[in-house]
C-alpha positions as CSV (number, residue, x, y, z in Angstrom):
1,M,86.3,165.7,124.2
2,S,89.3,163.5,125.4
3,V,90.7,160.4,124.0
4,P,91.0,157.5,125.9
5,R,94.2,156.4,127.0
6,P,95.4,153.0,125.9
7,P,95.8,150.3,128.3
8,D,99.5,149.8,129.9
9,P,101.3,146.9,128.4
10,P,101.9,144.1,131.1
11,P,104.5,144.1,133.2
12,S,107.4,142.5,132.2
13,A,111.0,140.8,133.7
14,P,113.3,143.6,134.6
15,A,116.4,143.5,132.3
16,P,119.5,142.5,133.7
17,A,121.8,145.1,134.5
18,N,124.7,143.7,133.6
19,D,126.0,140.4,131.7
20,E,126.7,138.9,135.0
21,D,123.5,139.0,135.9
22,A,121.8,137.8,132.3
23,A,124.1,134.8,133.0
24,T,122.6,133.7,136.3
25,A,119.0,135.0,135.9
26,P,116.5,132.3,135.8
27,R,115.2,131.0,132.4
28,P,111.8,129.3,131.6
29,R,111.7,125.9,131.5
30,A,110.6,124.2,128.3
31,R,108.1,121.8,128.4
32,R,109.0,118.4,127.0
33,R,106.6,116.1,125.0
34,R,106.9,112.7,125.7
35,R,107.9,110.8,122.6
36,P,105.3,108.4,120.8
37,V,105.7,105.0,121.5
38,P,106.4,103.3,117.9
39,D,103.5,101.1,116.6
40,E,105.9,98.1,116.4
41,A,106.9,98.4,120.2
42,G,104.2,96.5,121.5
43,V,104.4,93.6,118.8
44,V,108.4,93.6,119.1
45,G,107.9,93.4,123.0
46,V,105.9,90.6,122.9
47,L,108.3,88.7,120.6
48,V,111.1,89.5,123.0
49,L,109.3,88.4,125.9
50,L,107.9,84.9,124.2
51,V,111.3,84.1,123.2
52,A,112.9,85.0,126.8
53,A,109.9,83.0,128.5
54,V,110.6,80.0,126.4
55,G,114.1,80.2,126.9
56,L,114.1,79.9,130.8
57,L,111.7,76.7,130.4
58,Q,114.1,75.4,127.7
59,P,117.5,77.0,127.4
60,D,118.3,74.9,124.4
61,F,115.8,77.1,122.5
62,L,118.4,80.3,123.3
63,R,120.8,78.4,120.9
64,T,122.0,80.6,118.0
65,D,121.4,77.5,115.3
66,N,117.8,77.0,116.6
67,L,116.9,80.9,116.5
68,L,118.5,81.1,112.9
69,T,116.3,77.9,111.9
70,T,113.5,79.4,113.2
71,A,113.9,82.9,111.7
72,H,114.8,80.6,108.4
73,N,111.2,78.9,108.5
74,S,109.5,82.0,109.1
75,V,110.8,83.6,105.9
76,Y,108.3,82.4,103.3
77,V,105.2,83.2,105.2
78,G,107.1,86.8,106.5
79,L,107.3,87.7,103.0
80,M,103.7,87.1,102.3
81,A,102.7,88.9,105.3
82,C,104.9,92.0,104.6
83,G,103.1,92.3,101.1
84,M,99.7,91.9,102.5
85,V,100.2,95.0,104.5
86,F,99.6,97.0,101.3
87,A,96.8,95.2,100.3
88,L,95.1,95.3,104.0
89,A,95.7,98.8,104.4
90,M,93.6,99.5,101.3
91,R,91.0,97.5,102.8
92,E,91.5,94.6,100.1
93,V,92.3,91.0,101.2
94,D,94.9,88.7,99.1
95,L,93.9,85.3,99.5
96,S,95.7,84.0,96.6
97,V,99.2,84.5,97.9
98,G,99.1,80.8,98.9
99,G,98.5,79.5,95.6
100,M,101.1,81.9,93.8
101,Y,103.7,80.7,96.4
102,A,103.1,76.9,95.1
103,M,102.4,77.6,91.4
104,G,105.9,79.9,91.2
105,V,107.6,77.3,93.0
106,V,106.6,74.5,90.5
107,V,107.1,76.8,87.5
108,G,110.3,77.7,88.3
109,A,111.7,74.2,89.3
110,L,109.7,73.1,85.4
111,L,111.8,75.8,83.8
112,I,114.9,74.9,85.4
113,R,114.5,71.3,84.5
114,E,113.8,72.2,80.9
115,G,117.3,74.0,80.9
116,T,116.4,77.9,81.6
117,P,119.0,79.4,83.8
118,T,118.3,79.2,87.4
119,W,118.5,83.3,87.6
120,A,116.4,83.7,84.8
121,A,113.7,81.3,85.8
122,A,113.6,83.3,89.2
123,V,113.0,86.2,87.2
124,A,110.3,84.8,85.7
125,V,108.7,83.5,88.5
126,L,108.7,87.0,90.1
127,A,107.1,88.4,86.8
128,L,104.6,86.0,86.7
129,T,103.1,86.2,89.9
130,A,103.5,90.1,89.8
131,L,101.1,89.7,86.6
132,L,98.8,87.7,88.5
133,G,98.5,90.2,91.5
134,A,98.0,92.7,89.0
135,V,95.3,90.9,87.6
136,N,93.7,90.3,90.7
137,G,93.4,94.4,91.1
138,A,92.1,94.9,87.6
139,V,89.3,92.4,88.2
140,T,88.5,93.6,91.8
141,T,88.8,97.2,90.4
142,Y,86.9,97.2,87.1
143,L,84.5,94.5,87.6
144,R,83.8,96.0,91.1
145,L,83.7,92.6,92.8
146,P,85.3,91.9,96.5
147,S,89.1,91.2,96.5
148,F,87.8,88.0,99.0
149,I,86.1,86.4,96.4
150,V,88.4,87.1,93.4
151,T,91.4,86.1,95.0
152,L,89.6,83.2,96.8
153,A,88.7,82.1,93.1
154,T,92.3,82.6,91.7
155,A,94.0,81.1,94.7
156,M,91.7,77.6,93.7
157,L,93.0,78.2,90.0
158,L,96.6,78.7,90.8
159,R,96.4,75.4,93.0
160,G,95.0,73.5,90.1
161,V,97.5,74.9,87.6
162,G,100.2,73.7,89.7
163,L,99.1,70.6,90.1
164,A,98.5,69.8,86.5
165,L,101.8,71.2,85.7
166,A,103.8,68.9,88.2
167,E,101.1,65.8,87.3
168,G,100.4,66.0,91.1
169,K,104.0,64.9,92.2
170,Q,107.0,66.4,93.2
171,I,109.8,67.8,90.5
172,T,113.1,66.8,92.1
173,D,115.4,66.3,89.5
174,L,117.2,69.6,89.4
175,P,120.6,70.5,89.8
176,P,121.8,71.0,93.5
177,D,125.2,72.1,92.6
178,D,123.9,75.4,90.7
179,A,125.2,78.9,92.3
180,F,121.4,79.8,92.5
181,F,120.8,77.0,95.0
182,R,124.3,77.2,96.7
183,V,123.8,81.2,97.6
184,L,120.2,81.3,98.3
185,G,119.7,77.9,99.6
186,G,122.2,76.9,101.6
187,G,124.2,79.9,101.4
188,E,125.2,82.2,104.7
189,L,126.9,85.6,105.6
190,L,128.2,86.1,108.8
191,G,126.6,82.9,110.1
192,V,123.2,83.8,109.1
193,P,121.5,81.9,106.3
194,N,121.2,84.4,103.1
195,A,117.6,84.1,102.9
196,V,117.3,85.8,106.4
197,W,119.2,88.7,105.2
198,V,117.0,88.8,101.8
199,F,114.0,89.0,104.4
200,A,115.7,91.4,106.6
201,A,116.4,93.9,103.2
202,A,112.7,93.2,102.0
203,V,111.3,94.4,105.5
204,A,113.7,97.4,105.2
205,A,112.8,98.3,101.6
206,L,108.9,97.8,102.1
207,T,109.1,99.9,105.2
208,V,110.7,102.8,103.3
209,L,107.9,102.2,100.3
210,F,104.8,102.2,103.0
211,T,106.0,105.4,105.2
212,R,108.1,107.2,103.2
213,T,107.0,107.4,99.3
214,R,103.8,108.8,97.9
215,F,102.8,105.5,96.6
216,G,102.7,104.3,100.6
217,A,100.6,107.8,101.2
218,R,97.9,106.9,98.5
219,V,97.5,103.4,99.9
220,R,97.3,104.6,103.5
221,A,94.6,107.4,102.2
222,I,92.7,105.3,99.9
223,G,92.1,102.8,102.9
224,S,91.5,105.4,105.6
225,N,89.2,107.1,103.4
226,P,87.8,106.0,99.8
227,E,85.2,108.5,99.1
228,A,87.6,111.3,100.1
229,A,90.6,109.9,98.3
230,E,88.3,109.8,95.1
231,F,86.9,113.1,95.5
232,G,90.6,114.3,95.9
233,G,91.7,112.8,92.2
234,L,93.9,110.1,93.7
235,P,94.4,107.6,91.3
236,I,92.4,104.7,93.4
237,A,92.3,102.0,90.0
238,R,96.3,102.2,89.8
239,T,96.9,102.2,93.2
240,R,95.1,99.0,93.7
241,I,96.4,97.2,91.2
242,A,99.9,98.2,92.1
243,A,99.1,97.1,95.8
244,L,97.9,93.7,94.8
245,A,100.8,93.1,92.2
246,L,103.3,94.1,95.0
247,S,101.4,91.3,97.2
248,G,101.7,88.8,94.5
249,L,105.5,89.8,93.9
250,M,106.4,89.3,97.3
251,A,104.6,85.3,97.0
252,G,106.8,85.0,94.4
253,F,109.9,86.2,96.3
254,A,109.0,83.5,98.7
255,A,108.5,80.9,96.0
256,V,112.2,81.7,94.7
257,L,113.6,81.2,98.2
258,A,111.7,78.1,99.0
259,L,112.6,76.5,95.6
260,A,116.3,77.5,96.0
261,F,116.3,76.0,99.6
262,F,114.2,72.6,99.2
263,I,115.6,72.2,95.5
264,A,112.4,70.8,94.6
265,G,108.7,71.8,93.2
266,D,106.1,70.8,95.8
267,P,102.7,71.4,94.3
268,T,101.1,71.0,97.6
269,I,103.0,73.4,99.5
270,G,102.1,76.3,101.2
271,Q,98.5,75.2,102.2
272,G,96.9,77.6,104.6
273,Y,100.2,80.2,104.4
274,E,97.4,83.1,102.9
275,L,95.6,82.9,106.1
276,T,98.8,82.9,108.5
277,A,100.2,86.1,106.5
278,I,96.9,87.6,106.8
279,A,97.4,87.0,110.8
280,A,100.5,88.0,111.1
281,A,100.1,91.4,109.8
282,I,96.9,91.8,112.0
283,I,99.0,90.8,114.8
284,G,101.7,93.4,113.9
285,G,99.4,96.3,113.6
286,T,97.8,96.2,110.4
287,P,93.8,96.4,111.2
288,L,91.0,94.9,108.7
289,K,89.5,98.6,108.7
290,G,92.2,99.9,106.6
291,G,94.3,103.0,106.7
292,L,97.0,102.0,108.9
293,G,99.8,99.3,108.7
294,S,103.4,98.3,109.5
295,V,105.3,96.3,107.5
296,L,107.8,95.5,110.3
297,G,105.1,94.7,112.9
298,A,104.0,91.9,110.3
299,A,107.5,90.5,110.4
300,A,107.6,90.5,114.1
301,G,103.7,88.8,114.2
302,C,105.1,86.1,111.9
303,L,108.0,85.7,113.8
304,I,105.9,85.2,116.8
305,L,104.2,82.3,115.3
306,G,107.1,80.8,114.3
307,V,108.3,81.0,117.6
308,V,105.4,79.5,119.0
309,T,105.8,76.6,116.3
310,A,109.4,76.1,117.3
311,A,108.4,76.0,121.5
312,L,105.6,73.5,120.8
313,V,108.5,71.0,119.4
314,F,110.7,71.8,122.6
315,F,107.7,71.3,125.0
316,E,106.8,67.7,122.8
317,V,103.1,68.7,122.2
318,P,101.4,66.1,120.4
319,I,101.7,67.2,116.5
320,N,97.5,67.2,117.1
321,W,97.5,69.9,118.9
322,T,99.9,72.0,117.0
323,T,97.5,73.9,115.2
324,F,95.2,74.4,118.1
325,A,97.8,75.9,120.0
326,T,98.8,78.3,117.3
327,G,95.0,79.1,116.6
328,G,94.9,80.0,120.4
329,V,97.9,82.1,120.1
330,I,96.7,83.8,116.9
331,L,93.3,84.4,118.8
332,V,94.6,86.4,121.7
333,A,97.4,88.2,119.7
334,V,94.8,89.8,117.6
335,G,92.4,90.3,120.6
336,A,95.1,91.9,122.2
337,A,95.9,94.6,119.4
338,P,93.0,96.8,119.8
339,L,93.7,97.1,123.3
340,L,97.7,98.0,123.0
341,R,96.3,100.6,120.4
342,R,94.1,102.0,122.8
343,V,96.9,102.3,125.5
344,R,99.3,104.0,122.9
345,E,96.1,106.6,121.9
346,L,95.7,107.2,125.6
347,R,99.4,107.9,126.2
348,G,100.1,109.8,123.1
349,P,98.9,113.2,123.6
350,R,100.3,113.8,127.1
351,T,103.3,115.8,128.0
352,A,106.2,115.5,130.6
353,R,105.5,118.1,133.6
354,P,107.9,120.5,133.3
């Protein structure tokens, strides 16, 4: 009985006869993959186009001082929006940041008026707002209550506390010559307000925290699939508390910068800032369904809203229509966000032709 002969190997290309033939032999062309489009590309592109369009119609809008003023005015809501990314990515909503912002300004002003060193008062405001955010997270987690309801209640409580502490009026008798106010409020570096530099540093730090650390990975994993995260042993309670504490901390940073700039404690400041921060985060690519987010996109989304507000002034739109126009822009931007994500999903898997 004969053993079956194994099949012959497939023919291969003949080996080059010498080194010269090897150098001139054709090589297979590698297939290059198309680089994925960054998630923030769409919203940053919209921001650039919006600034350019307004500048074409109103050239004075492109003046450096006007652009820096617009960026400075967007810092306070922008810090809240960047912190909001962590809450939204976990399917939570923090409606208390506006109340924390107002109360933080009042508490800081009162501490400074009573003789507390300004930098110590700023640290106290940051610690207080972070603690209040952690309380929101603990109540939401251990009492199993929706964060929407918990933070809505604490927003009302904090605004009420701020009004009571300030006795319903502004706190204005603060030392304007203090270094704290001169550095953070009116100081500049390379012609750019220091508050804008602080905002840029916060965006960079929070981007790294969200995308490059274990904490950020846990936030995204829990928001993407809470049941799987719990089954996998992730510390859901601790991560939720930390995320809401971070959201409160960013509201505290906004309060410190506002106090340094205005040199006053206004208990009515920040009305509606929490909704604007949520809108900016969603415009920047952080959906309410959780699992995804972009700190840079949230900052760009806030700048878009700031540009719209500034443009309405240049076009002399009556103030009664300002809120209407801003709401329309938010609606259009939020509606366009899913379309942009769909386009990126369709383009992502493709590869370039050889």
